[in-house]
N, C-alpha and C positions, 0 to 999 in steps of 0.2 A: 502492501499500500504507500503512494506518494505524500509526502507532504502536504498537511491539510492547512489551505491558506485564504482566510475567510477575513471577515471583517465586523464593524458596529456597525448595525443601519435601521434605519427607523423605522418604526411602525403603524407611522401616521397612518391614518384611514383602516385600519385592522390590524392585525395581527399577522395575519396569510400576507399579507401586502410586505411587509419584510422579508418573506422569501422569494417572492420573485423579485424583488429590490437585489437579494442577493444573488439569484440566478442573472442577474442583467450585466452584473460587472464581474461574473464568474467563481464567484463566494465559495468553495464547499464548504464553509463550519461559518455560523455567525456570533453574534451578542444583540442582545436587544435590551433595552425596556418593556420590563413586563407591563407596567401601568405607567402614568404619569410621575416622572423623577420630582416632580417640584409640589409633590403633595404627600401627605400623611397618612393619604386613606389606598388601599391597593388593593381594589375589587376583584376576587376569580374571574377570570373568564368565564363566560357560557358551556358550558357539556359542548355544544354543536361548534362553537369557535376550536376549542379546544382539541376537540377530534380533527377538526379540519385543519388545524395548523400541522399538527400529527403527521396525519395523511399526505399532508403537501412538501410536507419535510422527506418523509418517506418517496414520494415520488421523486422528487428533484434531487434525491441524497447527496442533502444538506444535511451535515452536522460533524462534531457534536453542537447541539445549543447551548449559549449561555446568558444568562442573565444579566444586566448589571442592574446594580442596587443603586438606589438615588442617591445623590452625593451628602441630601440632609442627615442622611445618619452619621450617628459621632456615638458608638459604643465606648470612648474613654472622656467622656467631658463627665467634668467635676459636681457638672450639674445632675443630678442625678433624675430629675422628671423627664430631662431631655437622654436621657441615657437608657430608660424604659420607655419612651417611646419608640426610640432609634431600634431599640431590640423587637419592640414589635412590628416594626416596620418592616424587618430585616424577617420576621418570621413570615409573614401576608406574603415576602416575594418569594421565600421561598417555597410556599403554598401554593402560588401561579407557576415556578421552575417545574414544580410536580407535576399538576395538571399540562401542561402542555410536554414534560416527556421528557423536558431539558435536562441537561449533564450539571447543570447547578447553579447558585446566583455568586457571580465576585462582589467585593465589595471592600468598600474605603475602613479602615478600622477610626479613625476620626482621630481628632485634638486633645489633648490632655487639657489646653489649656496653660490655666496657671497651678495646676493638678499636680502633686505628685507623682514621678515615673511608676515608681514599682504600686503605688496605688492604684493609678490607671490599668496597670497591666493585669493586677486583680479583677478590678471590674471585666474587665475587655471577658477573660478568663472565664466568667462567673455568670455574663451575658450571655453568649456564645453556649458554654453547658445546657443553659436555661431555652437555649433557640432548640439546638441539637434534643433537648430531650424532651420538647414537648413536640416538635414537628418528626416523626419517626424517620422519615424515608428522602432524598436529594443529598444535596452537597454544597456545603459553602465555600468561596475560593477568597483569603486575604491576599488583598492587592498589594504589593511594597507600594510607598507613599514618596514624593521627592524629597520628601525633609522639609518643607517651608514649615518654619515656624513651629508648633509642636505638635506636628502631628505624629501620632504612632506607625510604625510600620517601616520605616525608611530604610530600616539595615535587616539582611538576615536574621544575626541574634535578635532581634525583638521579635521579628514574625515566627522564628523558631520558637522562644520563650513560648508565646501563646500557643502554639500549633502542639506544643509540648503540655503546654499549663492544659489545655482544652482534652486533650488525648480521647479523638474519638476520629474512626475513621473514615468519619465524612466531612471532616473539617481538612481543605489541603490548601495550594500555594497556587497564584497567579504571577509573574513575573510582567512587570513594564520595564522595554527595554529602555525608555526617554525615563520614568522617576529615576532606575537603578544608574545610570547614566549621569543625570541631577543631583544625586544622593551621593557619587560617587562609590555605588556599590559594585560597578563594574563598569569602566574606564576606558581599558584596552581587550582589545577583539583579536589576540592572535589566540592560535591554537591552545599557547601553553596559561595564558590569562581565563582563556573558555574554560581548561581543564580544573584550573585553583578553582574558580569562582564554580564552578558543577561539585568540587569535591567538598567545598563551604556548605552547598546546598543541601549536600549530602550528610552531612554532620550536623546540620544545625537546625534542616527541617526533615531533610529524607527525599530524596530523589520520587520517591512513591508516593510522596503528597504533592511533587508540584503537575497542575494539572493540565494548566496554558501557558499563552504567553501573550503580552500585549505589543506588537511588532509596531513601535512608534518611533522615529527620527526626533531628535531631538530641536529645538529652535534655540535652546540657551547652552551656553556651557558648560563643560562637569563641572559637577560639584557646585552648581548656580544654587541649587535648591530650590529653584522654580520652575511648577509644568508646566513646560509649555510642548506641543506636540509638531510635528513637522513630517512633510511628506517623506517619505524614503527615498535618500541621496540628497534632497536639498537642506539638510538640516548637520549637525556637527558630530554625528555618530558616521553615516555616511553607507554610501553601496557595499565596499568591501567589509565594513562589518558585518553588514546583513547577511552577505555571502557566507562567512568563515560562521556564522551560527545555522544557517541552514542546513551547512554540509558538518557541523558538529553533530558526535552519534547522540549527545543526550538532545539539543536543542532540534533537532530536526524528529524527535519521536511526540511531538507538543504540538498543538493546533497556534497559526501564528492567527491572532488576529490584529487586523487593522481599528487603529487611533484615530487617524490620520486628518487634515482638511480639505483634501483632497485637490486635486488640480485647478477644479473650478470653483472650491471652497466650498465644499456642496457636502461635506463629510467622503468617507472612503470612498476609492472610483475604482474602474477598471485597470484605470493607468498605473496605480499604486498596486495591486495584484499582480499585475504581470510584470513590472520590476522587480516583485520580490519571484516570483516564479521565475522569470530569468536569471535568477542568482545563483540558482540552488546547481 
């Protein structure tokens, strides 16, 4: 089986529209918002819509399907009510993921604000344990952050602490190439550096927990701590780096999902997907 390359696509107009858009840009794996990313309520799709989505995904041979949780979520907030409603919202999106037959939900942990680092970590672990205890199927994937402010999860160590603390086979990791570059986790993409990175990932998180890659170039310099995505080859990571990742034995077994602006500024497009495919 070849490398899965896809993109975050809009579900505007209905969930099946996302699959049609994915097909039009040549994506064979996708990420979507399962509900509005700017609302605290996330209703389940109707049974008819969910079945239609699963049927079309199978017909078009698009998968795995991932959901991305709303950016509203902040499991690390020292404001107890915000952390609580964040857990409830993430639960709702995991239920939507299950209804659609998706692989799981990718999410950002959030910011601890002025809160204590260890206390924030404990709270995140407690929240994730509660979610996975109450929703009995489906996966959650922590996405690494770019390291701005007091965001939690910008290092493999921090993500690993949480993954080990929760200790649940349904909690895993999504590595974002732009965020890793911007936070300084991975800034050199030679084979030895990629080997070192995957070795660290194995030690701190576990390669069996690494389920997806957000393939994004970076508009900002390494270690900038600024989250700015760029089209493949147009940023500071560059095409050679992506070629090395696509050929690396560990990277190439994970789905690559684009979250780039697109060459027409309309989001991930066929041109970005074709660029990645041509780098294999």
